[in-house]
Backbone as CSV, one residue per row, in Angstrom:
resi,resn,N_x,N_y,N_z,CA_x,CA_y,CA_z,C_x,C_y,C_z
1,MET,4.731,5.641,24.004,4.534,5.903,22.575,4.936,7.333,22.253
2,LEU,5.682,7.506,21.168,6.101,8.819,20.721,5.667,9.019,19.275
3,ILE,5.171,10.220,18.970,4.845,10.584,17.593,5.982,11.445,17.063
4,LEU,6.623,10.976,16.008,7.754,11.715,15.451,7.250,12.817,14.533
5,THR,7.605,14.051,14.858,7.203,15.200,14.041,8.388,16.014,13.563
6,CYS,9.526,15.854,14.183,10.726,16.624,13.815,11.272,16.110,12.485
7,PRO,11.503,16.991,11.508,12.047,16.540,10.220,13.352,15.762,10.352
8,ALA,14.222,16.170,11.267,15.490,15.458,11.438,15.258,14.043,11.947
9,GLN,14.294,13.876,12.847,13.971,12.543,13.342,13.405,11.672,12.225
10,LEU,12.546,12.241,11.417,11.922,11.476,10.338,12.941,11.099,9.273
11,GLN,13.904,11.970,9.019,14.975,11.622,8.087,15.834,10.495,8.658
12,ARG,16.098,10.555,9.940,16.878,9.495,10.580,16.107,8.174,10.549
13,LEU,14.790,8.238,10.776,13.965,7.040,10.711,13.977,6.454,9.306
14,GLU,13.918,7.307,8.301,13.965,6.825,6.915,15.230,6.010,6.670
15,GLY,16.351,6.509,7.143,17.595,5.783,6.958,17.608,4.459,7.704
16,ALA,17.065,4.443,8.916,17.026,3.210,9.698,16.134,2.167,9.035
17,LEU,15.009,2.603,8.510,14.100,1.670,7.831,14.710,1.163,6.534
18,ARG,15.461,2.008,5.840,16.127,1.566,4.605,17.070,0.403,4.902
19,ARG,17.712,0.462,6.054,18.631,-0.613,6.434,17.890,-1.866,6.885
20,SER,16.585,-1.755,7.065,15.773,-2.896,7.506,14.899,-3.450,6.390
21,LEU,15.181,-3.041,5.148,14.446,-3.585,4.019,14.870,-5.031,3.782
22,PRO,13.955,-5.898,3.267,12.636,-5.537,2.751,11.502,-5.599,3.772
23,LEU,11.750,-6.104,4.991,10.646,-6.291,5.931,9.966,-4.974,6.298
24,ALA,10.708,-3.872,6.233,10.145,-2.570,6.601,9.493,-1.852,5.430
25,LEU,9.339,-2.499,4.285,8.900,-1.821,3.065,7.656,-0.947,3.231
26,PRO,6.530,-1.451,3.767,5.338,-0.588,3.832,5.542,0.665,4.682
27,VAL,6.205,0.515,5.837,6.448,1.677,6.692,7.469,2.604,6.043
28,TYR,8.473,2.016,5.403,9.474,2.818,4.698,8.816,3.670,3.621
29,GLY,7.906,3.083,2.836,7.193,3.845,1.819,6.382,4.977,2.414
30,ALA,5.760,4.719,3.571,4.995,5.770,4.238,5.897,6.913,4.670
31,VAL,7.060,6.588,5.250,7.971,7.631,5.718,8.547,8.417,4.539
32,LEU,8.808,7.735,3.421,9.238,8.469,2.228,8.201,9.511,1.839
33,ASN,6.940,9.137,1.852,5.887,10.095,1.513,5.799,11.226,2.533
34,ILE,5.935,10.892,3.808,5.905,11.928,4.845,7.029,12.938,4.619
35,ASN,8.204,12.432,4.312,9.368,13.316,4.141,9.371,14.050,2.812
36,ARG,8.408,13.773,1.958,8.303,14.450,0.658,6.962,15.160,0.520
37,GLY,6.560,15.818,1.585,5.359,16.635,1.548,4.161,16.045,2.232
38,ASN,4.221,14.787,2.594,3.147,14.102,3.319,1.781,14.251,2.643
39,PRO,1.670,13.850,1.380,0.379,13.969,0.692,-0.720,13.099,1.296
40,GLY,-0.340,12.039,2.005,-1.341,11.156,2.593,-1.745,11.495,3.998
41,GLU,-1.195,12.582,4.560,-1.508,13.017,5.918,-1.298,11.878,6.917
42,LEU,-0.081,11.337,6.880,0.296,10.253,7.770,1.142,10.778,8.922
43,GLU,1.282,9.940,9.942,2.210,10.203,11.031,2.821,8.875,11.468
44,VAL,3.886,8.961,12.243,4.605,7.766,12.666,4.675,7.709,14.178
45,ALA,4.274,6.561,14.731,4.385,6.313,16.167,5.466,5.263,16.401
46,VAL,6.332,5.503,17.381,7.372,4.550,17.746,7.272,4.268,19.241
47,ASP,7.839,3.133,19.639,7.795,2.773,21.058,8.811,3.588,21.856
48,SER,9.935,3.962,21.202,10.961,4.769,21.856,11.815,5.413,20.770
49,TRP,12.650,6.350,21.187,13.500,7.042,20.217,14.792,7.479,20.889
50,PRO,15.933,7.350,20.223,16.107,6.921,18.827,16.223,5.407,18.634
51,ASP,16.377,4.679,19.728,16.526,3.225,19.622,15.147,2.566,19.669
52,PHE,14.438,2.639,18.556,13.080,2.101,18.516,13.105,0.597,18.238
53,SER,12.058,-0.075,18.719,11.884,-1.501,18.450,10.600,-1.791,17.698
54,ALA,9.729,-0.790,17.582,8.470,-0.961,16.857,8.034,0.382,16.300
55,VAL,7.459,0.354,15.127,7.004,1.583,14.478,5.697,1.311,13.759
56,LEU,4.795,2.281,13.825,3.489,2.177,13.187,3.243,3.451,12.390
57,ALA,3.045,3.304,11.080,2.657,4.442,10.239,1.136,4.463,10.171
58,ARG,0.532,5.595,10.461,-0.919,5.666,10.563,-1.423,7.006,10.050
59,ARG,-2.730,7.063,9.793,-3.344,8.324,9.395,-3.422,9.247,10.597
60,SER,-3.128,10.510,10.382,-3.254,11.494,11.445,-4.672,12.067,11.448
61,GLY,-5.101,12.554,12.595,-6.429,13.144,12.691,-7.516,12.095,12.855
62,GLU,-8.743,12.572,12.947,-9.897,11.689,13.136,-10.333,11.085,11.811
63,MET,-10.741,9.807,11.860,-11.280,9.118,10.692,-12.653,8.571,11.039
64,PRO,-13.572,8.485,10.054,-14.871,7.862,10.314,-14.685,6.438,10.826
65,VAL,-15.540,6.017,11.741,-15.374,4.705,12.360,-15.585,3.568,11.371
66,ASP,-16.282,3.829,10.250,-16.595,2.744,9.321,-15.761,2.788,8.041
67,ASP,-14.737,3.626,7.998,-13.966,3.782,6.764,-12.655,3.005,6.855
68,CYS,-12.730,1.701,6.602,-11.530,0.862,6.702,-10.614,1.031,5.504
69,TYR,-11.073,1.681,4.441,-10.207,1.925,3.294,-9.121,2.932,3.645
70,ARG,-9.507,4.037,4.230,-8.546,5.090,4.536,-7.940,4.949,5.935
71,ASN,-8.585,4.178,6.803,-8.094,3.975,8.159,-7.104,2.813,8.150
72,MET,-5.933,3.072,7.574,-4.947,2.048,7.282,-3.648,2.327,8.033
73,HIS,-3.049,1.273,8.581,-1.813,1.386,9.346,-0.814,0.351,8.837
74,ALA,0.450,0.732,8.737,1.515,-0.195,8.358,2.464,-0.365,9.532
75,ALA,2.926,-1.602,9.742,3.705,-1.917,10.938,5.052,-2.543,10.585
76,PHE,6.026,-2.262,11.430,7.326,-2.926,11.376,7.861,-2.984,12.797
77,TYR,8.481,-4.116,13.136,9.052,-4.234,14.483,10.386,-4.959,14.440
78,ARG,11.216,-4.649,15.423,12.436,-5.396,15.672,12.245,-6.378,16.818
79,ASP,11.291,-6.068,17.678,10.971,-6.921,18.817,9.450,-7.016,18.909
80,VAL,8.934,-8.231,18.809,7.480,-8.387,18.743,6.812,-7.984,20.054
81,GLY,7.507,-8.169,21.182,6.945,-7.736,22.453,6.778,-6.227,22.517
82,ALA,7.758,-5.505,21.995,7.653,-4.042,21.942,6.529,-3.624,21.014
83,TYR,6.344,-4.373,19.920,5.259,-4.054,18.993,3.903,-4.220,19.675
84,ARG,3.730,-5.321,20.411,2.455,-5.507,21.113,2.234,-4.400,22.136
85,ALA,3.275,-4.044,22.876,3.137,-2.976,23.864,2.754,-1.656,23.199
86,LEU,3.300,-1.389,22.011,2.945,-0.164,21.302,1.470,-0.164,20.937
87,LEU,0.979,-1.264,20.385,-0.423,-1.335,19.982,-1.361,-1.245,21.177
88,GLU,-0.925,-1.721,22.328,-1.780,-1.683,23.517,-1.756,-0.335,24.212
89,THR,-0.864,0.559,23.770,-0.814,1.896,24.361,-2.115,2.639,24.066
90,PRO,-2.784,3.199,25.069,-4.027,3.937,24.811,-3.829,5.024,23.758
91,GLY,-4.736,5.059,22.789,-4.690,6.057,21.736,-3.873,5.666,20.531
92,CYS,-3.187,4.526,20.583,-2.366,4.137,19.434,-3.234,3.682,18.269
93,LEU,-4.282,2.919,18.559,-5.167,2.409,17.527,-6.625,2.683,17.892
94,PRO,-7.482,2.893,16.893,-8.907,3.150,17.149,-9.685,1.838,17.278
95,TRP,-9.585,1.197,18.431,-10.122,-0.156,18.579,-11.636,-0.236,18.406
96,ASP,-12.341,0.881,18.500,-13.794,0.864,18.323,-14.207,1.200,16.896
97,ALA,-13.236,1.262,15.977,-13.509,1.593,14.574,-13.090,0.428,13.680
98,ALA,-13.460,0.521,12.410,-12.978,-0.429,11.404,-11.652,0.092,10.868
99,PHE,-10.595,-0.718,10.998,-9.292,-0.275,10.517,-8.447,-1.493,10.142
100,HIS,-7.463,-1.235,9.282,-6.507,-2.254,8.876,-5.148,-1.997,9.526
101,VAL,-4.458,-3.063,9.841,-3.021,-3.042,10.110,-2.402,-4.067,9.173
102,PHE,-1.313,-3.696,8.500,-0.684,-4.674,7.630,0.830,-4.571,7.740
103,GLY,1.478,-5.672,7.381,2.923,-5.723,7.433,3.429,-7.048,6.918
104,LEU,4.745,-7.148,6.780,5.378,-8.314,6.180,5.892,-9.316,7.205
105,GLN,5.634,-9.077,8.478,6.115,-9.966,9.531,4.960,-10.728,10.164
106,GLU,5.203,-11.984,10.478,4.132,-12.841,10.987,3.517,-12.293,12.262
107,GLY,4.348,-11.652,13.084,3.850,-11.131,14.345,2.823,-10.029,14.203
108,VAL,2.761,-9.370,13.050,1.742,-8.333,12.844,0.346,-8.936,13.001
109,ALA,0.158,-10.141,12.481,-1.145,-10.804,12.605,-1.335,-11.400,13.994
110,THR,-0.308,-12.078,14.529,-0.485,-12.755,15.813,-0.721,-11.762,16.951
111,VAL,-0.090,-10.595,16.876,-0.319,-9.585,17.916,-1.743,-9.056,17.840
112,SER,-2.220,-8.762,16.623,-3.604,-8.300,16.497,-4.576,-9.352,16.999
113,GLN,-4.313,-10.608,16.688,-5.203,-11.682,17.132,-5.221,-11.786,18.644
114,ALA,-4.062,-11.628,19.279,-4.001,-11.726,20.737,-4.740,-10.562,21.403
115,ILE,-4.499,-9.356,20.927,-5.154,-8.189,21.533,-6.649,-8.214,21.253
116,ALA,-7.021,-8.522,20.018,-8.439,-8.554,19.669,-9.179,-9.621,20.458
117,GLY,-8.523,-10.774,20.677,-9.166,-11.820,21.461,-9.456,-11.362,22.875
118,ALA,-8.524,-10.614,23.473,-8.728,-10.113,24.829,-9.808,-9.046,24.888
119,LYS,-9.984,-8.304,23.792,-10.973,-7.233,23.752,-12.316,-7.679,23.195
120,GLY,-12.383,-8.911,22.679,-13.613,-9.381,22.062,-13.899,-8.736,20.719
121,ILE,-12.831,-8.404,19.986,-12.960,-7.728,18.697,-12.810,-8.744,17.572
122,GLU,-13.660,-8.638,16.574,-13.612,-9.527,15.421,-12.512,-9.088,14.459
123,LEU,-11.845,-10.073,13.835,-10.806,-9.801,12.858,-11.076,-10.565,11.573
124,GLU,-10.509,-10.030,10.485,-10.472,-10.760,9.220,-9.082,-10.564,8.629
125,VAL,-8.388,-11.669,8.349,-7.017,-11.618,7.874,-6.969,-12.045,6.411
126,SER,-6.355,-11.212,5.570,-6.141,-11.523,4.157,-4.653,-11.615,3.903
127,GLU,-4.246,-12.602,3.111,-2.833,-12.845,2.863,-2.481,-12.612,1.402
128,TYR,-1.303,-12.028,1.183,-0.835,-11.688,-0.168,0.650,-11.993,-0.278
129,TYR,1.082,-12.237,-1.518,2.505,-12.247,-1.813,2.955,-10.807,-2.019
130,THR,4.208,-10.540,-1.697,4.800,-9.229,-1.963,5.923,-9.396,-2.973
131,TYR,5.870,-8.600,-4.033,6.886,-8.625,-5.085,7.658,-7.313,-5.073
132,VAL,8.974,-7.417,-5.196,9.865,-6.250,-5.204,10.778,-6.355,-6.416
133,HIS,11.002,-5.222,-7.084,11.954,-5.237,-8.185,13.284,-4.660,-7.706
134,PRO,14.387,-5.427,-7.830,15.668,-4.942,-7.304,16.279,-3.800,-8.100
135,ASP,15.978,-3.720,-9.405,16.587,-2.673,-10.234,15.715,-2.434,-11.469
136,PRO,14.770,-1.495,-11.384,13.882,-1.238,-12.522,14.595,-0.833,-13.805
137,ASN,15.843,-0.373,-13.699,16.573,-0.006,-14.915,16.833,-1.204,-15.824
138,THR,16.741,-2.397,-15.268,16.968,-3.603,-16.073,15.714,-4.060,-16.809
139,ILE,14.579,-3.444,-16.530,13.344,-3.812,-17.229,13.424,-3.278,-18.662
140,PRO,13.187,-4.102,-19.658,13.244,-3.625,-21.044,12.254,-2.491,-21.297
141,GLU,12.633,-1.588,-22.173,11.743,-0.480,-22.546,10.483,-1.057,-23.188
142,PRO,9.308,-0.723,-22.663,8.081,-1.293,-23.226,7.779,-0.758,-24.620
143,ARG,7.185,-1.611,-25.437,6.744,-1.212,-26.767,5.232,-1.070,-26.768
144,LEU,4.772,0.096,-27.134,3.345,0.392,-27.115,2.760,0.310,-28.517
145,ASP,1.509,-0.104,-28.595,0.803,-0.052,-29.862,0.760,1.390,-30.351
146,PRO,0.817,1.615,-31.653,0.821,2.990,-32.168,-0.424,3.794,-31.809
147,ASP,-1.542,3.114,-31.547,-2.773,3.836,-31.204,-2.962,3.992,-29.697
148,VAL,-1.918,3.699,-28.923,-1.990,3.800,-27.471,-0.992,4.849,-26.996
149,ARG,-1.398,5.670,-26.045,-0.491,6.674,-25.500,-0.488,6.598,-23.971
150,VAL,0.588,7.111,-23.379,0.743,7.106,-21.929,0.124,8.372,-21.347
151,GLY,-0.651,8.214,-20.283,-1.290,9.361,-19.653,-1.446,9.137,-18.159
152,SER,-2.253,9.981,-17.549,-2.539,9.895,-16.120,-4.038,9.875,-15.896
153,LEU,-4.436,9.284,-14.801,-5.842,9.271,-14.419,-6.222,10.618,-13.819
154,SER,-7.488,10.953,-13.931,-8.009,12.212,-13.399,-9.257,11.925,-12.571
155,PRO,-9.764,12.917,-11.831,-10.988,12.699,-11.059,-12.160,12.216,-11.914
156,ALA,-12.150,12.528,-13.202,-13.238,12.083,-14.071,-13.263,10.563,-14.239
157,HIS,-12.169,9.878,-13.878,-12.073,8.431,-14.062,-12.385,7.645,-12.796
158,VAL,-12.703,8.333,-11.696,-12.851,7.638,-10.411,-13.995,6.632,-10.443
159,ASP,-15.102,6.948,-11.106,-16.200,5.989,-11.171,-15.772,4.716,-11.885
160,LEU,-14.998,4.844,-12.949,-14.495,3.670,-13.653,-13.591,2.849,-12.736
161,LEU,-12.728,3.510,-11.994,-11.852,2.803,-11.062,-12.664,2.063,-10.008
162,ASN,-13.667,2.714,-9.482,-14.477,2.124,-8.424,-15.272,0.918,-8.919
163,GLU,-15.715,0.980,-10.162,-16.497,-0.120,-10.721,-15.634,-1.339,-11.034
164,THR,-14.366,-1.116,-11.336,-13.493,-2.211,-11.770,-12.617,-2.760,-10.654
165,TRP,-12.574,-2.100,-9.506,-11.747,-2.559,-8.390,-12.456,-3.680,-7.655
166,ALA,-11.751,-4.778,-7.435,-12.361,-5.941,-6.779,-12.856,-5.613,-5.380
167,TYR,-12.268,-4.603,-4.721,-12.658,-4.248,-3.364,-13.482,-2.963,-3.322
168,GLY,-13.922,-2.504,-4.479,-14.651,-1.242,-4.552,-16.146,-1.426,-4.723
169,GLY,-16.758,-0.423,-5.353,-18.179,-0.492,-5.627,-19.054,0.189,-4.611
170,ASN,-18.482,0.981,-3.694,-19.299,1.676,-2.703,-18.771,3.091,-2.520
171,ALA,-19.476,3.885,-1.744,-19.123,5.295,-1.595,-17.788,5.483,-0.887
172,ARG,-17.493,4.628,0.091,-16.227,4.772,0.812,-15.032,4.429,-0.078
173,SER,-15.167,3.362,-0.864,-14.077,3.016,-1.768,-13.891,4.104,-2.825
174,ARG,-14.980,4.728,-3.238,-14.870,5.807,-4.221,-14.083,6.986,-3.638
175,ARG,-14.355,7.351,-2.401,-13.613,8.449,-1.769,-12.132,8.101,-1.661
176,TYR,-11.857,6.854,-1.320,-10.467,6.416,-1.194,-9.740,6.490,-2.534
177,LEU,-10.365,5.976,-3.593,-9.738,6.000,-4.910,-9.555,7.433,-5.416
178,ALA,-10.532,8.285,-5.128,-10.396,9.691,-5.516,-9.192,10.333,-4.833
179,GLU,-8.952,9.954,-3.585,-7.801,10.475,-2.853,-6.492,9.989,-3.471
180,LEU,-6.447,8.717,-3.865,-5.236,8.201,-4.494,-4.942,8.920,-5.803
181,VAL,-5.973,9.124,-6.612,-5.784,9.795,-7.897,-5.301,11.228,-7.698
182,GLU,-5.835,11.880,-6.697,-5.502,13.288,-6.467,-4.106,13.470,-5.881
183,ARG,-3.661,12.535,-5.025,-2.476,12.795,-4.214,-1.235,11.987,-4.572
184,PHE,-1.391,10.869,-5.276,-0.255,9.973,-5.474,-0.046,9.659,-6.948
185,PRO,1.176,9.248,-7.303,1.447,8.955,-8.718,0.578,7.824,-9.254
186,ASN,0.189,7.964,-10.495,-0.519,6.899,-11.195,-0.132,6.967,-12.662
187,LEU,-0.503,5.952,-13.391,-0.194,5.925,-14.814,-1.256,5.106,-15.519
188,CYS,-1.640,5.541,-16.708,-2.597,4.772,-17.488,-2.203,4.802,-18.957
189,LEU,-2.667,3.814,-19.674,-2.604,3.816,-21.124,-3.966,4.209,-21.653
190,GLN,-3.975,5.050,-22.673,-5.224,5.578,-23.213,-5.375,5.181,-24.672
191,ASP,-6.620,5.003,-25.064,-6.896,4.704,-26.469,-6.892,5.991,-27.285
192,GLY,-7.231,5.891,-28.565,-7.197,7.052,-29.445,-8.134,8.162,-29.032
193,ALA,-9.180,7.818,-28.274,-10.131,8.822,-27.798,-9.738,9.402,-26.450
194,GLY,-8.596,8.966,-25.921,-8.141,9.488,-24.639,-8.738,8.811,-23.432
195,GLN,-9.386,7.646,-23.625,-10.015,6.937,-22.523,-9.052,5.892,-21.946
196,PRO,-8.999,5.749,-20.628,-8.098,4.760,-20.023,-8.491,3.339,-20.410
197,ILE,-7.476,2.542,-20.744,-7.727,1.129,-21.043,-6.934,0.215,-20.102
198,CYS,-5.914,0.762,-19.446,-5.089,-0.013,-18.517,-4.433,0.968,-17.559
199,TRP,-4.311,0.599,-16.282,-3.775,1.560,-15.329,-3.198,0.880,-14.095
200,ASN,-2.478,1.683,-13.323,-1.969,1.276,-12.015,-1.853,2.527,-11.151
201,LEU,-2.181,2.387,-9.861,-2.107,3.489,-8.912,-1.060,3.169,-7.864
202,THR,-0.687,4.181,-7.081,0.099,3.961,-5.870,-0.652,4.577,-4.701
203,ASN,-0.264,4.153,-3.498,-1.002,4.607,-2.322,-0.097,5.286,-1.305
204,HIS,-0.634,5.477,-0.098,0.056,6.201,0.964,1.368,5.542,1.375
205,PHE,1.501,4.253,1.100,2.662,3.489,1.547,3.622,3.189,0.401
206,GLY,3.445,3.880,-0.724,4.316,3.690,-1.870,4.086,2.387,-2.602
207,THR,2.961,1.750,-2.341,2.662,0.442,-2.908,1.888,0.576,-4.203
208,GLY,2.242,-0.212,-5.217,1.414,-0.276,-6.407,0.084,-0.947,-6.088
209,THR,-1.005,-0.398,-6.606,-2.323,-0.936,-6.275,-3.294,-0.719,-7.427
210,HIS,-4.362,-1.490,-7.432,-5.436,-1.432,-8.427,-4.899,-1.414,-9.855
211,GLY,-4.088,-2.409,-10.179,-3.693,-2.585,-11.572,-4.800,-3.295,-12.324
212,TYR,-5.205,-2.746,-13.458,-6.359,-3.303,-14.171,-6.286,-2.964,-15.654
213,THR,-6.705,-3.926,-16.471,-6.855,-3.717,-17.906,-8.289,-4.033,-18.287
214,LEU,-8.916,-3.139,-19.029,-10.281,-3.408,-19.478,-10.302,-4.692,-20.303
215,PRO,-11.324,-5.544,-20.113,-11.349,-6.863,-20.767,-11.118,-6.823,-22.271
216,ALA,-11.655,-5.834,-22.966,-11.521,-5.774,-24.425,-10.087,-5.485,-24.876
217,HIS,-9.221,-5.088,-23.955,-7.852,-4.694,-24.319,-6.794,-5.612,-23.708
218,ARG,-7.180,-6.775,-23.237,-6.236,-7.680,-22.595,-5.448,-8.498,-23.615
219,ARG,-4.360,-9.110,-23.125,-3.475,-9.965,-23.921,-2.749,-9.184,-25.026
220,ARG,-2.482,-7.911,-24.760,-1.733,-7.091,-25.702,-0.476,-6.483,-25.076
221,GLY,-0.139,-6.924,-23.889,1.058,-6.421,-23.221,0.887,-5.080,-22.541
222,HIS,-0.358,-4.623,-22.378,-0.575,-3.301,-21.792,-0.144,-3.245,-20.325
223,MET,-0.533,-4.245,-19.539,-0.171,-4.213,-18.117,1.338,-4.335,-17.939
224,GLN,1.980,-5.114,-18.775,3.436,-5.216,-18.720,4.077,-3.849,-18.938
225,ALA,3.552,-3.085,-19.885,4.078,-1.748,-20.150,3.831,-0.813,-18.976
226,VAL,2.645,-0.865,-18.402,2.312,0.010,-17.274,3.216,-0.289,-16.082
227,ILE,3.406,-1.571,-15.763,4.248,-1.935,-14.628,5.683,-1.464,-14.858
228,ALA,6.187,-1.648,-16.066,7.551,-1.225,-16.367,7.706,0.283,-16.229
229,LEU,6.778,1.041,-16.770,6.863,2.498,-16.705,6.721,3.000,-15.274
230,MET,5.809,2.402,-14.515,5.633,2.810,-13.117,6.889,2.512,-12.308
231,ALA,7.515,1.359,-12.570,8.722,0.998,-11.833,9.839,2.009,-12.093
232,ARG,9.996,2.408,-13.339,11.035,3.382,-13.671,10.761,4.736,-13.012
233,ARG,9.510,5.138,-12.994,9.164,6.415,-12.374,9.377,6.368,-10.870
234,ALA,9.028,5.241,-10.243,9.228,5.112,-8.799,10.703,5.227,-8.457
235,GLN,11.533,4.543,-9.216,12.968,4.592,-8.948,13.511,6.015,-9.139
236,ALA,13.053,6.700,-10.162,13.516,8.064,-10.403,13.136,9.003,-9.263
237,SER,12.064,8.667,-8.547,11.611,9.484,-7.416,12.200,9.011,-6.096
238,GLY,13.005,7.962,-6.126,13.627,7.465,-4.911,12.789,6.479,-4.130
239,PHE,11.744,5.939,-4.751,10.862,4.990,-4.079,11.175,3.564,-4.531
240,PRO,11.023,2.599,-3.637,11.162,1.207,-4.061,9.971,0.802,-4.926
241,THR,10.161,-0.220,-5.734,9.089,-0.745,-6.578,8.587,-2.037,-5.953
242,PHE,7.393,-1.986,-5.377,6.844,-3.187,-4.752,5.322,-3.140,-4.755
243,GLY,4.728,-4.305,-4.588,3.279,-4.399,-4.535,2.871,-5.748,-3.987
244,HIS,1.594,-5.864,-3.661,1.047,-7.077,-3.073,0.094,-7.738,-4.071
245,THR,0.221,-9.039,-4.229,-0.554,-9.782,-5.211,-1.305,-10.915,-4.530
246,ALA,-2.577,-11.085,-4.870,-3.386,-12.145,-4.278,-2.758,-13.509,-4.536
247,LEU,-2.882,-14.404,-3.565,-2.255,-15.719,-3.671,-2.753,-16.481,-4.886
248,GLY,-4.001,-16.271,-5.277,-4.563,-16.998,-6.404,-4.415,-16.318,-7.745
249,ASN,-3.791,-15.144,-7.762,-3.661,-14.385,-9.015,-2.381,-14.793,-9.728
250,ARG,-2.370,-15.988,-10.270,-1.175,-16.503,-10.915,-0.785,-15.703,-12.157
251,PRO,-1.712,-15.215,-12.984,-1.283,-14.411,-14.135,-0.461,-13.185,-13.745
252,MET,-0.872,-12.464,-12.697,-0.102,-11.298,-12.267,1.233,-11.711,-11.663
253,GLN,1.255,-12.837,-10.963,2.520,-13.332,-10.423,3.501,-13.639,-11.552
254,ARG,3.026,-14.326,-12.590,3.909,-14.656,-13.716,4.408,-13.402,-14.407
255,LEU,3.533,-12.422,-14.584,3.927,-11.188,-15.252,5.041,-10.486,-14.488
256,GLN,4.882,-10.381,-13.185,5.907,-9.709,-12.392,7.226,-10.481,-12.419
257,GLU,7.138,-11.791,-12.364,8.360,-12.592,-12.408,9.065,-12.448,-13.754
258,GLU,8.293,-12.357,-14.827,8.889,-12.166,-16.148,9.610,-10.828,-16.251
259,LEU,9.135,-9.842,-15.536,9.753,-8.519,-15.560,10.914,-8.390,-14.586
260,GLY,11.179,-9.438,-13.819,12.309,-9.415,-12.906,11.981,-9.107,-11.461
261,HIS,10.681,-8.997,-11.120,10.319,-8.814,-9.726,10.633,-10.079,-8.937
262,GLN,10.987,-9.904,-7.687,11.294,-11.028,-6.813,10.239,-11.138,-5.719
263,ARG,9.752,-12.348,-5.522,8.748,-12.564,-4.475,9.445,-12.764,-3.136
264,LEU,9.020,-11.982,-2.150,9.622,-12.097,-0.836,9.155,-13.381,-0.149
265,PRO,10.004,-13.965,0.675,9.548,-15.112,1.467,8.482,-14.672,2.463
266,GLY,7.630,-15.586,2.833,6.565,-15.228,3.759,5.432,-14.504,3.052
267,LEU,4.514,-13.985,3.849,3.314,-13.356,3.328,3.126,-11.974,3.937
268,CYS,2.478,-11.108,3.175,1.990,-9.847,3.737,0.571,-10.088,4.227
269,ARG,0.295,-9.680,5.443,-1.032,-9.897,6.021,-1.720,-8.568,6.284
270,PHE,-2.919,-8.448,5.748,-3.791,-7.305,6.009,-4.826,-7.758,7.027
271,ILE,-4.820,-7.123,8.198,-5.729,-7.520,9.266,-6.794,-6.445,9.420
272,LEU,-8.017,-6.805,9.087,-9.147,-5.882,9.240,-9.764,-6.095,10.611
273,HIS,-9.749,-5.063,11.414,-10.333,-5.088,12.746,-11.755,-4.537,12.678
274,ASN,-12.678,-5.205,13.344,-14.089,-4.813,13.330,-14.672,-4.823,11.919
275,PRO,-14.576,-5.938,11.198,-15.075,-5.954,9.819,-16.557,-5.657,9.699
276,GLY,-17.333,-5.888,10.769,-18.748,-5.590,10.693,-19.060,-4.117,10.532
277,LEU,-18.090,-3.262,10.876,-18.300,-1.815,10.739,-17.963,-1.302,9.343
278,GLY,-17.199,-2.091,8.594,-16.763,-1.616,7.289,-16.964,-2.683,6.242
279,MET,-16.161,-2.638,5.210,-16.220,-3.647,4.161,-15.734,-4.979,4.701
280,ALA,-16.171,-6.080,4.041,-15.768,-7.402,4.480,-14.270,-7.612,4.335
281,LYS,-13.675,-7.003,3.305,-12.229,-7.095,3.122,-11.762,-5.902,2.332
282,PHE,-10.455,-5.637,2.400,-9.881,-4.492,1.693,-9.460,-4.915,0.302
């Protein structure tokens, strides 16, 4: 296992992952963030260099054993055997902690299941569709209500985010959301009093997350406007526009399809290791 720290190596990795899109999307987004100041304090582990067959983007430094929100890893492999060998390398993963590994390849789940079974570790697997927009410039310019303005979320809004997030509602999720607001791009629509009514965040892996509209403001095209504006901003910053949607969330699936997002074949799997130490799901 090698940890890439040289800027030239990380730039070369970025190019290699770009050529492996869309399957490398989560790791590619992480490397983009690393190469642009590393606001998420991530690092990249590979099985070998420069001819790597497996790569894992992970948080650097020590993490609390029960914080599965921030203890997140994204995986991509060219050879599933090399990927398993990387994960089995001592020190690659915190097997005694609650943590997630996620990726767009089926082997990400099967490898975790095989290793966890041998170690007697409990797993919980959640499946999502992944949507990618091929060209955000083709999204029509959104029309906003005259009493609505575009803004950004601030630390003062973290409690609202935590209360409305389906996976939130606890102190650990609050810390995680506060980190996203502080370090990564977000966008919200505000009412005349300056209060958020609809929003979307991005995370360490360049993924859109926690899109939400307050119930009293739904069915007015607000989320459509937020998604369109976020997509344009991501493209202007050199990031792909993608996100994960729950299999049962048909309204969000339809909205993304109407805006021109394309659903990737297969599923994105989030594998929570040691769920008893953390939240039941992410």
